[in-house]
C-alpha positions as CSV (number, residue, x, y, z in Angstrom):
1,M,92.0,74.8,84.0
2,I,93.9,76.0,86.9
3,Q,93.8,79.9,85.6
4,H,90.3,79.8,86.4
5,T,90.5,78.6,89.6
6,F,93.1,81.3,90.8
7,G,90.5,83.9,88.4
8,L,87.7,83.3,90.3
9,L,89.2,83.6,94.0
10,V,91.2,86.8,92.9
11,K,89.4,88.5,89.9
12,P,85.7,86.9,89.9
13,S,84.2,89.5,87.5
14,E,87.2,89.7,85.1
15,Q,87.1,85.9,85.2
16,W,83.4,85.2,84.9
17,R,83.8,87.7,81.9
18,T,86.8,85.6,80.2
19,V,84.4,82.3,80.6
20,A,81.5,83.7,78.7
21,N,83.5,84.8,75.8
22,L,84.7,81.2,75.3
23,P,83.7,79.4,72.3
24,G,81.0,76.5,72.6
25,P,83.4,73.6,72.3
26,S,85.5,74.9,75.2
27,F,82.7,74.4,77.5
28,N,82.3,70.9,76.6
29,T,86.1,70.6,78.3
30,L,85.2,72.1,81.1
31,V,83.1,70.2,82.3
32,L,86.2,68.0,83.9
33,Y,87.2,71.0,85.8
34,P,84.5,70.0,88.8
35,C,85.5,66.2,87.9
36,I,89.4,67.1,88.6
37,M,88.9,69.5,91.4
38,A,86.6,67.7,93.4
39,I,89.4,65.0,94.0
40,L,91.1,67.5,96.3
41,P,88.6,67.2,99.2
42,A,88.1,63.7,98.5
43,V,91.8,62.3,99.0
44,A,92.5,65.3,102.1
45,W,89.2,63.4,104.2
46,Y,90.9,60.2,103.3
47,Y,94.0,61.6,104.6
48,G,92.8,62.9,107.6
49,T,90.2,60.5,108.7
50,S,92.7,57.9,108.4
51,Q,96.2,59.1,109.4
52,V,95.3,62.3,111.3
53,G,92.0,61.4,113.1
54,W,89.9,63.8,115.1
55,T,89.2,64.4,118.9
56,V,86.0,64.5,120.8
57,G,85.7,66.4,123.9
58,S,88.6,66.4,126.0
59,S,90.0,62.7,125.1
60,G,93.2,62.9,124.4
61,Q,93.1,59.8,122.0
62,P,92.3,60.9,118.0
63,V,89.4,59.0,116.9
64,K,90.1,57.4,113.3
65,L,88.6,55.7,110.5
66,T,90.3,52.1,109.0
67,P,91.8,52.7,105.8
68,E,89.4,50.4,104.0
69,S,86.0,52.4,105.3
70,A,88.0,56.2,105.2
71,R,88.5,54.8,101.0
72,Q,85.0,53.7,100.5
73,L,83.3,57.0,102.0
74,S,85.8,59.0,100.1
75,I,85.2,57.6,96.9
76,L,81.2,57.7,97.4
77,F,82.3,61.5,98.8
78,Y,83.1,62.2,95.2
79,L,81.0,60.6,93.6
80,G,78.1,62.5,95.7
81,M,80.2,66.1,94.6
82,L,79.7,65.2,91.3
83,A,76.4,64.0,91.2
84,C,75.7,67.2,93.0
85,V,77.2,69.7,90.5
86,A,75.7,67.4,87.6
87,G,72.0,68.2,89.2
88,I,72.7,71.9,90.0
89,G,74.2,72.2,85.9
90,Y,71.5,70.7,85.1
91,F,68.7,72.3,86.6
92,I,70.9,75.6,85.4
93,H,70.3,74.5,81.7
94,W,67.0,74.0,82.1
95,M,66.0,76.9,83.9
96,A,67.7,79.2,81.4
97,H,64.6,79.7,79.0
98,T,62.6,80.8,81.4
99,Y,64.9,83.7,82.3
100,G,65.7,84.5,78.7
101,A,69.3,82.8,78.5
102,E,71.2,80.5,75.9
103,S,72.1,77.7,77.9
104,S,73.4,74.3,76.9
105,T,74.0,71.1,79.6
106,A,77.9,71.4,79.3
107,K,77.5,75.0,80.2
108,G,75.1,74.6,83.6
109,I,77.5,72.2,84.7
110,V,80.5,74.6,84.0
111,V,78.8,77.2,85.9
112,A,78.0,75.0,88.6
113,G,81.8,73.6,89.0
114,L,83.2,77.0,88.8
115,T,81.0,78.0,91.3
116,A,81.9,75.6,93.4
117,T,85.4,76.4,93.2
118,P,85.8,78.0,96.8
119,M,84.3,75.1,98.2
120,F,86.4,72.3,96.8
121,I,89.5,74.2,97.8
122,A,88.2,74.6,101.6
123,G,87.7,70.7,101.6
124,L,91.4,70.5,101.7
125,V,90.9,71.3,105.5
126,G,90.3,67.6,105.7
127,F,93.9,67.0,105.7
128,Y,93.9,67.9,109.4
129,P,90.0,67.4,110.8
130,L,89.5,70.4,113.4
131,L,85.9,70.8,113.8
132,W,85.8,74.6,114.5
133,L,88.4,75.1,111.9
134,D,86.6,73.4,109.1
135,L,83.3,75.1,110.0
136,L,84.6,78.4,109.9
137,V,86.5,77.7,106.3
138,G,83.5,75.8,105.3
139,V,81.0,78.5,105.9
140,A,83.3,81.1,104.2
141,A,83.8,79.1,101.2
142,V,80.0,78.3,101.1
143,S,79.2,82.2,101.1
144,W,82.0,82.9,98.3
145,S,80.2,80.1,96.2
146,V,77.0,82.4,96.2
147,Y,79.0,85.5,95.6
148,L,80.1,83.7,92.5
149,L,76.9,82.7,91.4
150,Y,75.2,85.7,91.9
151,L,78.2,87.4,89.8
152,G,78.6,85.0,87.2
153,I,75.0,84.3,86.4
154,P,73.9,87.6,84.6
155,I,77.6,87.3,83.2
156,I,77.7,84.0,81.5
157,M,74.2,83.6,80.5
158,N,74.1,87.5,79.3
159,I,71.2,88.6,81.3
160,P,70.5,91.7,83.0
161,E,71.6,91.8,86.6
162,E,67.8,91.3,87.9
163,R,67.3,88.9,86.0
164,G,70.5,87.4,86.9
165,F,69.3,87.8,90.7
166,L,65.8,86.1,90.5
167,F,67.8,83.1,88.2
168,S,70.2,82.8,91.0
169,S,68.2,82.6,93.8
170,A,66.3,79.8,91.9
171,V,69.6,78.2,91.9
172,I,70.5,78.5,95.7
173,A,66.9,76.8,95.9
174,I,67.6,73.9,93.8
175,S,71.1,73.7,95.7
176,L,69.4,73.3,99.1
177,V,66.8,70.5,97.8
178,I,69.7,68.6,96.4
179,L,71.7,69.0,99.6
180,I,68.5,67.3,101.1
181,C,68.5,64.6,98.6
182,L,72.1,64.1,99.3
183,M,71.5,64.0,103.2
184,V,68.7,61.4,102.6
185,G,71.0,59.4,100.4
186,S,73.6,59.4,102.7
187,V,71.3,57.8,105.2
188,F,70.7,55.1,102.8
189,L,74.0,53.7,102.2
190,W,75.0,53.9,105.7
191,D,72.3,51.5,106.0
192,L,73.1,49.4,102.8
193,G,76.6,49.0,104.7
194,A,78.8,51.8,103.7
195,A,78.2,53.4,107.5
196,P,82.2,54.2,108.5
197,A,84.2,51.7,110.6
198,F,86.6,53.2,113.3
199,T,90.1,51.6,114.4
200,D,90.0,50.1,118.1
């Protein structure tokens, strides 16, 4: 699975073609890819928020979460990432027939998971929570993921680029809706007791 990570960052077109040529059962195995990759940002942010901390304004004392709170939020963060990938993957499969593509739920989840690779890797900046750095890396990662989506959908789904562009744009729209749902869900979870707890 690691070769997919490296390939999507260095030679994305070739890597998408490699994935497109995989036999059907391989997609079922690749569903585990986002499950493994999502561990990276969850662990990084757990460590960064509970051990390193971040500063607000000119105060010299770093703000940290308690280990228990950081653990709880990291687990929810991990589950949230998986839910988003699974949701986007399901909608990729659901919309495939509209654009004349053959798909399966596993294939949709694999496309969503591989597309999110730059964001999973960018999550490693959580080891050192510095706002301007995190934003810079995050914007670059999202941009690369969008590029991977527009590049990969036509190749994986074996459809013309024009139709692939429309398909990818629809996936972006669905992803934004899922992001809003995630934000609303976070507010509800905070109200139910999952709010961050800071150290004294």
